[in-house]
C-alpha positions as CSV (number, residue, x, y, z in Angstrom):
1,M,-30.3,-31.1,-95.7
2,S,-32.9,-28.6,-94.8
3,V,-32.4,-26.0,-92.1
4,P,-35.2,-25.7,-89.5
5,T,-36.8,-22.3,-89.5
6,A,-37.0,-22.0,-85.8
7,H,-34.2,-22.9,-83.4
8,N,-34.7,-23.6,-79.8
9,E,-32.8,-25.7,-77.3
10,Q,-35.3,-28.6,-77.3
11,T,-35.2,-29.1,-81.1
12,L,-31.5,-28.8,-81.1
13,T,-31.2,-31.3,-78.2
14,T,-33.5,-33.7,-80.0
15,W,-31.5,-33.4,-83.2
16,I,-28.1,-33.9,-81.5
17,T,-29.4,-36.8,-79.4
18,T,-30.6,-38.5,-82.6
19,R,-27.2,-38.0,-84.3
20,V,-25.3,-39.2,-81.2
21,A,-27.5,-42.3,-80.9
22,E,-26.8,-43.1,-84.6
23,Y,-23.0,-42.9,-84.0
24,L,-23.3,-45.1,-80.9
25,R,-25.8,-47.5,-82.5
26,R,-28.3,-47.0,-79.6
27,P,-31.9,-45.8,-79.5
28,P,-32.1,-42.1,-78.8
29,T,-34.1,-42.8,-75.7
30,E,-30.9,-44.3,-74.1
31,I,-29.0,-41.0,-74.5
32,D,-29.4,-38.7,-71.5
33,P,-28.7,-35.1,-72.6
34,T,-26.9,-34.4,-69.3
35,T,-24.5,-37.3,-69.4
36,P,-21.0,-36.6,-70.9
37,L,-20.7,-38.0,-74.4
38,A,-17.4,-39.6,-73.4
39,E,-19.2,-41.7,-70.9
40,Y,-21.1,-43.3,-73.7
41,G,-17.9,-44.1,-75.5
42,L,-18.2,-41.4,-78.2
43,D,-14.7,-41.4,-79.7
44,S,-12.8,-38.5,-81.3
45,V,-13.7,-39.6,-84.9
46,A,-17.5,-39.7,-84.0
47,A,-17.1,-36.3,-82.2
48,L,-15.5,-34.7,-85.2
49,S,-18.2,-36.3,-87.5
50,L,-20.9,-34.9,-85.2
51,C,-19.4,-31.4,-85.5
52,G,-19.4,-31.8,-89.3
53,D,-23.0,-32.9,-89.2
54,V,-23.9,-29.8,-87.2
55,E,-22.1,-27.6,-89.7
56,D,-23.8,-29.3,-92.7
57,H,-27.3,-29.4,-91.2
58,Y,-27.4,-25.9,-89.6
59,E,-25.0,-24.1,-92.0
60,V,-22.9,-22.8,-89.2
61,T,-19.2,-23.1,-88.5
62,I,-18.3,-24.6,-85.1
63,D,-14.9,-25.5,-83.6
64,P,-14.0,-29.1,-84.3
65,T,-13.5,-29.6,-80.6
66,A,-17.0,-28.4,-79.7
67,A,-18.1,-31.9,-78.7
68,W,-15.3,-31.9,-76.1
69,D,-15.7,-28.3,-75.1
70,Y,-19.4,-28.8,-74.5
71,P,-19.4,-32.4,-73.4
72,T,-23.1,-33.2,-73.0
73,V,-25.9,-33.0,-75.6
74,R,-27.5,-30.2,-73.6
75,A,-24.3,-28.2,-73.4
76,L,-23.7,-28.6,-77.1
77,A,-27.3,-27.7,-77.9
78,G,-26.9,-24.5,-75.8
79,H,-23.7,-23.6,-77.6
80,L,-25.2,-24.2,-81.0
81,L,-28.2,-22.1,-80.1
82,T,-25.9,-19.2,-79.2
83,E,-24.0,-19.7,-82.5
84,L,-27.2,-19.8,-84.5
85,E,-28.7,-16.7,-82.8
86,G,-25.4,-14.9,-83.6
87,Q,-26.0,-15.6,-87.3
88,E,-29.5,-14.1,-87.4
C-alpha cells in the first residue's frame, strides 16, 4: 500500500472511517467520527485488524489496543497523527 505524503487529521479520519465502515459493512457516511467504535459493534477482532491495517498502510507501529484506548475515529486519527509526526 502506498503511504500518503502529507498527513493531517482530516485525511486520517477519512481513511480510518472508510476502514471501519468496511469492517462493519456500512457506508462510510454512517460512521460518525465522534461516536465510540464499540457503539457500532466493532468487536475485538475487527479492532485488532484495524490496528494492523494502520500499521501496514502508514508504516507505523501502534499498540494493538489503540482502537480501545482511542475509542472514536477522531481520537484514533489524532493519536495516529501524533505517532506519524514523531516518525518524521
